[in-house]
N, CA, C, O and the ligand as a Tripos MOL2 file, in Angstrom:
@<TRIPOS>MOLECULE
protein
  221   219    56     0     0
PROTEIN
NO_CHARGES

@<TRIPOS>ATOM
      1 N          57.5020   29.1160   -7.8830 N.3       1 MET1
      2 CA         56.1790   29.3250   -7.7470 C.3       1 MET1
      3 C          55.2440   28.8590   -8.8350 C.2       1 MET1
      4 O          55.6530   28.7570   -9.9920 O.2       1 MET1
      5 N          53.8760   28.5440   -8.4650 N.am      2 ALA2
      6 CA         53.1580   28.0080   -9.6000 C.3       2 ALA2
      7 C          51.8210   28.5150   -9.2560 C.2       2 ALA2
      8 O          51.2070   28.1310   -8.2600 O.2       2 ALA2
      9 N          51.3290   29.4790  -10.1840 N.am      3 GLY3
     10 CA         49.9890   29.7360  -10.1480 C.3       3 GLY3
     11 C          49.0400   28.7840  -10.8360 C.2       3 GLY3
     12 O          49.4410   27.9940  -11.6910 O.2       3 GLY3
     13 N          47.8650   28.8590  -10.4820 N.am      4 CYS4
     14 CA         47.0910   27.5850  -10.7900 C.3       4 CYS4
     15 C          46.7490   27.5330  -12.3410 C.2       4 CYS4
     16 O          46.3440   26.4980  -12.8710 O.2       4 CYS4
     17 N          46.9540   28.8110  -13.0810 N.am      5 ARG5
     18 CA         46.9320   28.7160  -14.5940 C.3       5 ARG5
     19 C          47.9220   27.9850  -15.1840 C.2       5 ARG5
     20 O          47.7280   27.4010  -16.2510 O.2       5 ARG5
     21 N          49.1130   27.9520  -14.5170 N.am      6 GLU6
     22 CA         50.1270   27.2230  -15.1750 C.3       6 GLU6
     23 C          50.1630   25.6450  -14.8150 C.2       6 GLU6
     24 O          50.9250   24.8620  -15.3820 O.2       6 GLU6
     25 N          49.2710   25.2850  -13.8330 N.am      7 MET7
     26 CA         49.3580   23.8260  -13.5120 C.3       7 MET7
     27 C          48.5770   22.9590  -14.4250 C.2       7 MET7
     28 O          47.3630   23.1310  -14.5310 O.2       7 MET7
     29 N          49.1790   22.0690  -15.0670 N.am      8 GLN8
     30 CA         48.6670   21.1200  -16.2330 C.3       8 GLN8
     31 C          48.2470   19.9460  -15.5900 C.2       8 GLN8
     32 O          48.6910   19.6930  -14.4700 O.2       8 GLN8
     33 N          47.4480   19.1890  -16.1460 N.am      9 VAL9
     34 CA         46.8850   18.0150  -15.7830 C.3       9 VAL9
     35 C          48.0370   16.7810  -15.7210 C.2       9 VAL9
     36 O          48.6800   16.5790  -16.7510 O.2       9 VAL9
     37 N          48.2660   16.0850  -14.7180 N.am     10 GLY10
     38 CA         49.2590   15.1200  -14.6420 C.3      10 GLY10
     39 C          50.3950   15.5910  -13.9080 C.2      10 GLY10
     40 O          51.0940   14.7400  -13.3580 O.2      10 GLY10
     41 N          50.7230   16.8900  -13.7960 N.am     11 GLN11
     42 CA         51.8670   17.4350  -13.1230 C.3      11 GLN11
     43 C          51.7290   17.1730  -11.6610 C.2      11 GLN11
     44 O          50.5920   17.1460  -11.1890 O.2      11 GLN11
     45 N          52.7740   16.9770  -10.8860 N.am     12 VAL12
     46 CA         52.7960   16.6980   -9.4820 C.3      12 VAL12
     47 C          53.5580   18.1000   -8.8620 C.2      12 VAL12
     48 O          54.5960   18.5840   -9.3140 O.2      12 VAL12
     49 N          52.8770   18.5500   -7.8690 N.am     13 TYR13
     50 CA         53.4840   19.7360   -7.1760 C.3      13 TYR13
     51 C          53.6570   19.3260   -5.7170 C.2      13 TYR13
     52 O          52.7950   18.6910   -5.1100 O.2      13 TYR13
     53 N          54.8970   19.7500   -5.1460 N.am     14 MET14
     54 CA         55.1740   19.2860   -3.7470 C.3      14 MET14
     55 C          55.5100   20.4170   -2.8480 C.2      14 MET14
     56 O          55.8200   21.5360   -3.2560 O.2      14 MET14
     57 N          55.4390   20.0960   -1.7040 N.am     15 CYS15
     58 CA         55.8690   21.1870   -0.5890 C.3      15 CYS15
     59 C          57.1300   20.7780    0.1530 C.2      15 CYS15
     60 O          57.1610   19.7730    0.8630 O.2      15 CYS15
     61 N          58.1620   21.5800   -0.0300 N.am     16 GLU16
     62 CA         59.4400   21.3680    0.4220 C.3      16 GLU16
     63 C          59.4400   21.2880    1.9590 C.2      16 GLU16
     64 O          60.3020   20.6690    2.5830 O.2      16 GLU16
     65 N          58.5820   21.8470    2.4400 N.am     17 GLY17
     66 CA         58.4410   22.0500    4.0680 C.3      17 GLY17
     67 C          58.1810   20.6690    4.7390 C.2      17 GLY17
     68 O          58.9130   20.1660    5.5920 O.2      17 GLY17
     69 N          56.9720   20.0940    4.2070 N.am     18 CYS18
     70 CA         56.6000   18.7260    4.7370 C.3      18 CYS18
     71 C          56.4210   17.6480    3.8370 C.2      18 CYS18
     72 O          55.9750   16.6060    4.3170 O.2      18 CYS18
     73 N          56.6780   17.6920    2.6400 N.am     19 GLY19
     74 CA         56.9180   16.5760    1.8040 C.3      19 GLY19
     75 C          55.4980   16.2370    1.0810 C.2      19 GLY19
     76 O          55.3680   15.2380    0.3740 O.2      19 GLY19
     77 N          54.5480   17.0750    1.3030 N.am     20 LEU20
     78 CA         53.1770   16.8700    0.6820 C.3      20 LEU20
     79 C          53.3680   16.9690   -0.8430 C.2      20 LEU20
     80 O          54.0970   17.7710   -1.4250 O.2      20 LEU20
     81 N          52.6500   16.0920   -1.3480 N.am     21 GLU21
     82 CA         52.7950   16.0080   -2.9280 C.3      21 GLU21
     83 C          51.2850   16.0050   -3.3780 C.2      21 GLU21
     84 O          50.4900   15.2300   -2.8480 O.2      21 GLU21
     85 N          50.8710   16.9660   -4.4580 N.am     22 LEU22
     86 CA         49.5090   16.8630   -5.0040 C.3      22 LEU22
     87 C          49.7880   16.7890   -6.4940 C.2      22 LEU22
     88 O          50.7830   17.2430   -7.0590 O.2      22 LEU22
     89 N          48.7260   16.1250   -7.0710 N.am     23 GLN23
     90 CA         48.8070   15.8040   -8.5670 C.3      23 GLN23
     91 C          47.5730   16.4800   -9.2350 C.2      23 GLN23
     92 O          46.4920   16.3040   -8.6740 O.2      23 GLN23
     93 N          47.6080   17.1920  -10.3090 N.am     24 VAL24
     94 CA         46.6440   17.8740  -10.9300 C.3      24 VAL24
     95 C          45.6560   16.8800  -11.7620 C.2      24 VAL24
     96 O          46.0420   16.3310  -12.7940 O.2      24 VAL24
     97 N          44.5100   16.7170  -11.2940 N.am     25 VAL25
     98 CA         43.5320   15.9920  -11.9220 C.3      25 VAL25
     99 C          42.8150   16.6380  -12.9160 C.2      25 VAL25
    100 O          42.4840   15.9670  -13.8930 O.2      25 VAL25
    101 N          42.4660   17.9790  -12.8520 N.am     26 LYS26
    102 CA         41.7180   18.7830  -13.6460 C.3      26 LYS26
    103 C          42.2650   20.2430  -13.4240 C.2      26 LYS26
    104 O          42.2470   20.8540  -12.3550 O.2      26 LYS26
    105 N          42.7400   20.6740  -14.5940 N.am     27 ALA27
    106 CA         43.2950   22.0140  -14.7620 C.3      27 ALA27
    107 C          42.4850   23.1830  -14.4150 C.2      27 ALA27
    108 O          41.2620   23.0580  -14.4760 O.2      27 ALA27
    109 N          43.0080   24.3340  -14.0510 N.am     28 CYS28
    110 CA         42.2330   25.4170  -13.9170 C.3      28 CYS28
    111 C          41.5360   25.8530  -15.1830 C.2      28 CYS28
    112 O          42.1140   25.8830  -16.2700 O.2      28 CYS28
    113 N          40.2420   26.1980  -15.0010 N.am     29 ALA29
    114 CA         39.2700   26.1940  -16.3680 C.3      29 ALA29
    115 C          39.3780   27.8650  -16.5870 C.2      29 ALA29
    116 O          38.5900   28.2730  -17.4400 O.2      29 ALA29
    117 N          40.1280   28.7790  -16.0320 N.am     30 ASP30
    118 CA         40.2020   30.1060  -16.3210 C.3      30 ASP30
    119 C          40.5950   30.3400  -17.7980 C.2      30 ASP30
    120 O          41.5260   29.7360  -18.3300 O.2      30 ASP30
    121 N          39.8170   31.2640  -18.4290 N.am     31 GLY31
    122 CA         40.1240   31.2820  -19.9370 C.3      31 GLY31
    123 C          39.5430   30.4490  -20.9810 C.2      31 GLY31
    124 O          39.6820   30.7070  -22.1770 O.2      31 GLY31
    125 N          38.7470   29.2290  -20.4340 N.am     32 THR32
    126 CA         38.2060   28.3030  -21.1590 C.3      32 THR32
    127 C          36.6940   28.6440  -21.3310 C.2      32 THR32
    128 O          36.2030   29.5750  -20.6930 O.2      32 THR32
    129 N          36.0030   27.9370  -22.1390 N.am     33 ALA33
    130 CA         34.6470   28.1480  -22.3530 C.3      33 ALA33
    131 C          33.8500   27.7780  -20.9740 C.2      33 ALA33
    132 O          32.8490   28.4000  -20.6180 O.2      33 ALA33
    133 N          34.3990   26.7200  -20.2640 N.am     34 GLU34
    134 CA         33.6040   26.2650  -19.1640 C.3      34 GLU34
    135 C          34.1340   27.1220  -17.7780 C.2      34 GLU34
    136 O          33.5460   27.0430  -16.6990 O.2      34 GLU34
    137 N          35.0700   27.7590  -17.9560 N.am     35 GLY35
    138 CA         35.6060   28.4150  -16.8120 C.3      35 GLY35
    139 C          35.2360   29.8920  -16.3760 C.2      35 GLY35
    140 O          34.7520   30.6280  -17.2360 O.2      35 GLY35
    141 N          35.4060   30.3030  -15.2700 N.am     36 LYS36
    142 CA         35.1430   31.6510  -14.7780 C.3      36 LYS36
    143 C          36.2760   32.5450  -15.2780 C.2      36 LYS36
    144 O          37.4310   32.1580  -15.4600 O.2      36 LYS36
    145 N          35.8290   33.7560  -15.4740 N.am     37 ALA37
    146 CA         36.8280   34.6200  -15.9670 C.3      37 ALA37
    147 C          37.6360   35.4230  -15.0810 C.2      37 ALA37
    148 O          38.3810   36.3050  -15.5080 O.2      37 ALA37
    149 N          37.4920   35.1030  -13.6920 N.am     38 SER38
    150 CA         38.0930   35.9910  -12.6620 C.3      38 SER38
    151 C          39.0810   35.2310  -11.8180 C.2      38 SER38
    152 O          39.3700   35.6730  -10.7060 O.2      38 SER38
    153 N          39.5920   34.1730  -12.2480 N.am     39 CYS39
    154 CA         40.6490   33.3580  -11.5440 C.3      39 CYS39
    155 C          41.9080   34.3070  -11.4300 C.2      39 CYS39
    156 O          42.4450   34.6850  -12.4710 O.2      39 CYS39
    157 N          42.3390   34.6580  -10.3470 N.am     40 PRO40
    158 CA         43.5840   35.5150  -10.2170 C.3      40 PRO40
    159 C          44.8530   34.7440  -10.2030 C.2      40 PRO40
    160 O          45.7990   35.1940   -9.5570 O.2      40 PRO40
    161 N          44.9700   33.5700  -10.8860 N.am     41 ASN41
    162 CA         46.0730   32.8240  -10.9960 C.3      41 ASN41
    163 C          46.6940   32.3900   -9.6420 C.2      41 ASN41
    164 O          47.9070   32.4620   -9.4480 O.2      41 ASN41
    165 N          45.8770   31.9670   -8.7790 N.am     42 CYS42
    166 CA         46.2330   31.6250   -7.4270 C.3      42 CYS42
    167 C          47.2980   30.7260   -7.1500 C.2      42 CYS42
    168 O          47.2940   29.6880   -7.8130 O.2      42 CYS42
    169 N          48.2370   30.8920   -6.2950 N.am     43 GLU43
    170 CA         49.1700   29.9480   -5.8690 C.3      43 GLU43
    171 C          48.6570   29.1230   -4.7630 C.2      43 GLU43
    172 O          47.8950   29.6050   -3.9240 O.2      43 GLU43
    173 N          49.0420   27.9110   -4.7320 N.am     44 ILE44
    174 CA         48.7170   26.9530   -3.6580 C.3      44 ILE44
    175 C          49.7340   27.0580   -2.5420 C.2      44 ILE44
    176 O          50.9270   26.9170   -2.8120 O.2      44 ILE44
    177 N          49.3790   27.2690   -1.4460 N.am     45 ILE45
    178 CA         50.0660   27.4380   -0.3860 C.3      45 ILE45
    179 C          50.0530   26.3080    0.6180 C.2      45 ILE45
    180 O          48.9730   25.8670    1.0100 O.2      45 ILE45
    181 N          51.4500   25.7140    1.1460 N.am     46 CYS46
    182 CA         51.5170   24.9070    2.1390 C.3      46 CYS46
    183 C          52.8060   25.3540    2.9830 C.2      46 CYS46
    184 O          53.8190   25.7800    2.4270 O.2      46 CYS46
    185 N          52.6960   25.2350    4.2200 N.am     47 CYS47
    186 CA         53.9090   25.5190    5.1840 C.3      47 CYS47
    187 C          54.3550   27.0870    4.7560 C.2      47 CYS47
    188 O          55.5330   27.4420    4.7900 O.2      47 CYS47
    189 N          53.3420   27.9070    4.3810 N.am     48 SER48
    190 CA         53.4990   29.1520    4.3140 C.3      48 SER48
    191 C          54.2720   29.4000    2.8530 C.2      48 SER48
    192 O          54.4440   30.5610    2.4830 O.2      48 SER48
    193 N          54.7050   28.3540    2.0810 N.am     49 GLU49
    194 CA         55.2760   28.7300    0.9100 C.3      49 GLU49
    195 C          54.5010   28.0260   -0.3840 C.2      49 GLU49
    196 O          53.9390   26.9370   -0.2710 O.2      49 GLU49
    197 N          54.5350   28.6830   -1.4680 N.am     50 PRO50
    198 CA         53.8890   28.1020   -2.6610 C.3      50 PRO50
    199 C          54.3770   26.7020   -2.9950 C.2      50 PRO50
    200 O          55.5680   26.4240   -2.8490 O.2      50 PRO50
    201 N          53.4550   25.7660   -3.4600 N.am     51 LEU51
    202 CA         53.9170   24.4690   -3.8830 C.3      51 LEU51
    203 C          54.7910   24.6120   -5.0150 C.2      51 LEU51
    204 O          54.6790   25.5870   -5.7570 O.2      51 LEU51
    205 N          55.7720   23.5970   -5.2330 N.am     52 LYS52
    206 CA         56.6500   23.6700   -6.3300 C.3      52 LYS52
    207 C          56.5630   22.5830   -7.2970 C.2      52 LYS52
    208 O          56.3970   21.4760   -6.7840 O.2      52 LYS52
    209 N          56.6420   22.6270   -8.7090 N.am     53 LEU53
    210 CA         56.5630   21.6560   -9.5040 C.3      53 LEU53
    211 C          57.5400   20.5190   -9.2910 C.2      53 LEU53
    212 O          58.7430   20.7440   -9.1550 O.2      53 LEU53
    213 N          57.0280   19.2960   -9.2620 N.am     54 LYS54
    214 CA         58.0690   18.2220   -8.9140 C.3      54 LYS54
    215 C          58.8180   17.8710  -10.1700 C.2      54 LYS54
    216 O          58.0970   17.7010  -11.1530 O.2      54 LYS54
    217 N          59.9550   17.7440  -10.3230 N.am     55 GLN55
    218 CA         60.7480   17.4200  -11.5970 C.3      55 GLN55
    219 C          61.0000   15.9720  -11.7100 C.2      55 GLN55
    220 O          61.6250   15.5270  -12.6740 O.2      55 GLN55
    221 ZN         53.7740   21.7500    3.7220 Zn       56 ZN56
@<TRIPOS>BOND
     1     1     2 1
     2     2     3 1
     3     3     4 2
     4     3     5 am
     5     5     6 1
     6     6     7 1
     7     7     8 2
     8     7     9 am
     9     9    10 1
    10    10    11 1
    11    11    12 2
    12    11    13 am
    13    13    14 1
    14    14    15 1
    15    15    16 2
    16    15    17 am
    17    17    18 1
    18    18    19 1
    19    19    20 2
    20    19    21 am
    21    21    22 1
    22    22    23 1
    23    23    24 2
    24    23    25 am
    25    25    26 1
    26    26    27 1
    27    27    28 2
    28    27    29 am
    29    29    30 1
    30    30    31 1
    31    31    32 2
    32    31    33 am
    33    33    34 1
    34    34    35 1
    35    35    36 2
    36    35    37 am
    37    37    38 1
    38    38    39 1
    39    39    40 2
    40    39    41 am
    41    41    42 1
    42    42    43 1
    43    43    44 2
    44    43    45 am
    45    45    46 1
    46    46    47 1
    47    47    48 2
    48    47    49 am
    49    49    50 1
    50    50    51 1
    51    51    52 2
    52    51    53 am
    53    53    54 1
    54    54    55 1
    55    55    56 2
    56    55    57 am
    57    57    58 1
    58    58    59 1
    59    59    60 2
    60    59    61 am
    61    61    62 1
    62    62    63 1
    63    63    64 2
    64    63    65 am
    65    65    66 1
    66    66    67 1
    67    67    68 2
    68    67    69 am
    69    69    70 1
    70    70    71 1
    71    71    72 2
    72    71    73 am
    73    73    74 1
    74    74    75 1
    75    75    76 2
    76    75    77 am
    77    77    78 1
    78    78    79 1
    79    79    80 2
    80    79    81 am
    81    81    82 1
    82    82    83 1
    83    83    84 2
    84    83    85 am
    85    85    86 1
    86    86    87 1
    87    87    88 2
    88    87    89 am
    89    89    90 1
    90    90    91 1
    91    91    92 2
    92    91    93 am
    93    93    94 1
    94    94    95 1
    95    95    96 2
    96    95    97 am
    97    97    98 1
    98    98    99 1
    99    99   100 2
   100    99   101 am
   101   101   102 1
   102   102   103 1
   103   103   104 2
   104   103   105 am
   105   105   106 1
   106   106   107 1
   107   107   108 2
   108   107   109 am
   109   109   110 1
   110   110   111 1
   111   111   112 2
   112   111   113 am
   113   113   114 1
   114   114   115 1
   115   115   116 2
   116   115   117 am
   117   117   118 1
   118   118   119 1
   119   119   120 2
   120   119   121 am
   121   121   122 1
   122   122   123 1
   123   123   124 2
   124   123   125 am
   125   125   126 1
   126   126   127 1
   127   127   128 2
   128   127   129 am
   129   129   130 1
   130   130   131 1
   131   131   132 2
   132   131   133 am
   133   133   134 1
   134   134   135 1
   135   135   136 2
   136   135   137 am
   137   137   138 1
   138   138   139 1
   139   139   140 2
   140   139   141 am
   141   141   142 1
   142   142   143 1
   143   143   144 2
   144   143   145 am
   145   145   146 1
   146   146   147 1
   147   147   148 2
   148   147   149 am
   149   149   150 1
   150   150   151 1
   151   151   152 2
   152   151   153 am
   153   153   154 1
   154   154   155 1
   155   155   156 2
   156   155   157 am
   157   157   158 1
   158   158   159 1
   159   159   160 2
   160   159   161 am
   161   161   162 1
   162   162   163 1
   163   163   164 2
   164   163   165 am
   165   165   166 1
   166   166   167 1
   167   167   168 2
   168   167   169 am
   169   169   170 1
   170   170   171 1
   171   171   172 2
   172   171   173 am
   173   173   174 1
   174   174   175 1
   175   175   176 2
   176   175   177 am
   177   177   178 1
   178   178   179 1
   179   179   180 2
   180   179   181 am
   181   181   182 1
   182   182   183 1
   183   183   184 2
   184   183   185 am
   185   185   186 1
   186   186   187 1
   187   187   188 2
   188   187   189 am
   189   189   190 1
   190   190   191 1
   191   191   192 2
   192   191   193 am
   193   193   194 1
   194   194   195 1
   195   195   196 2
   196   195   197 am
   197   197   198 1
   198   198   199 1
   199   199   200 2
   200   199   201 am
   201   201   202 1
   202   202   203 1
   203   203   204 2
   204   203   205 am
   205   205   206 1
   206   206   207 1
   207   207   208 2
   208   207   209 am
   209   209   210 1
   210   210   211 1
   211   211   212 2
   212   211   213 am
   213   213   214 1
   214   214   215 1
   215   215   216 2
   216   215   217 am
   217   217   218 1
   218   218   219 1
   219   219   220 2
@<TRIPOS>SUBSTRUCTURE
     1 MET1         2 RESIDUE 1 A MET
     2 ALA2         6 RESIDUE 1 A ALA
     3 GLY3        10 RESIDUE 1 A GLY
     4 CYS4        14 RESIDUE 1 A CYS
     5 ARG5        18 RESIDUE 1 A ARG
     6 GLU6        22 RESIDUE 1 A GLU
     7 MET7        26 RESIDUE 1 A MET
     8 GLN8        30 RESIDUE 1 A GLN
     9 VAL9        34 RESIDUE 1 A VAL
    10 GLY10       38 RESIDUE 1 A GLY
    11 GLN11       42 RESIDUE 1 A GLN
    12 VAL12       46 RESIDUE 1 A VAL
    13 TYR13       50 RESIDUE 1 A TYR
    14 MET14       54 RESIDUE 1 A MET
    15 CYS15       58 RESIDUE 1 A CYS
    16 GLU16       62 RESIDUE 1 A GLU
    17 GLY17       66 RESIDUE 1 A GLY
    18 CYS18       70 RESIDUE 1 A CYS
    19 GLY19       74 RESIDUE 1 A GLY
    20 LEU20       78 RESIDUE 1 A LEU
    21 GLU21       82 RESIDUE 1 A GLU
    22 LEU22       86 RESIDUE 1 A LEU
    23 GLN23       90 RESIDUE 1 A GLN
    24 VAL24       94 RESIDUE 1 A VAL
    25 VAL25       98 RESIDUE 1 A VAL
    26 LYS26      102 RESIDUE 1 A LYS
    27 ALA27      106 RESIDUE 1 A ALA
    28 CYS28      110 RESIDUE 1 A CYS
    29 ALA29      114 RESIDUE 1 A ALA
    30 ASP30      118 RESIDUE 1 A ASP
    31 GLY31      122 RESIDUE 1 A GLY
    32 THR32      126 RESIDUE 1 A THR
    33 ALA33      130 RESIDUE 1 A ALA
    34 GLU34      134 RESIDUE 1 A GLU
    35 GLY35      138 RESIDUE 1 A GLY
    36 LYS36      142 RESIDUE 1 A LYS
    37 ALA37      146 RESIDUE 1 A ALA
    38 SER38      150 RESIDUE 1 A SER
    39 CYS39      154 RESIDUE 1 A CYS
    40 PRO40      158 RESIDUE 1 A PRO
    41 ASN41      162 RESIDUE 1 A ASN
    42 CYS42      166 RESIDUE 1 A CYS
    43 GLU43      170 RESIDUE 1 A GLU
    44 ILE44      174 RESIDUE 1 A ILE
    45 ILE45      178 RESIDUE 1 A ILE
    46 CYS46      182 RESIDUE 1 A CYS
    47 CYS47      186 RESIDUE 1 A CYS
    48 SER48      190 RESIDUE 1 A SER
    49 GLU49      194 RESIDUE 1 A GLU
    50 PRO50      198 RESIDUE 1 A PRO
    51 LEU51      202 RESIDUE 1 A LEU
    52 LYS52      206 RESIDUE 1 A LYS
    53 LEU53      210 RESIDUE 1 A LEU
    54 LYS54      214 RESIDUE 1 A LYS
    55 GLN55      218 RESIDUE 1 A GLN
    56 ZN56       221 GROUP 0 **** ****
């Protein structure tokens, strides 16, 4: 599982269900000067499962 706060720029996350792959272009801004302070570390869901980091 990968909450959005752990997702780093350049990482690729994939769905094992359908093969979708997403690359992080900009990281979650929570905890930074530009970010909101309310991000609940959301998981990105596809095929009812959280996306997994592609190794
Ligand atoms: Zn999927």
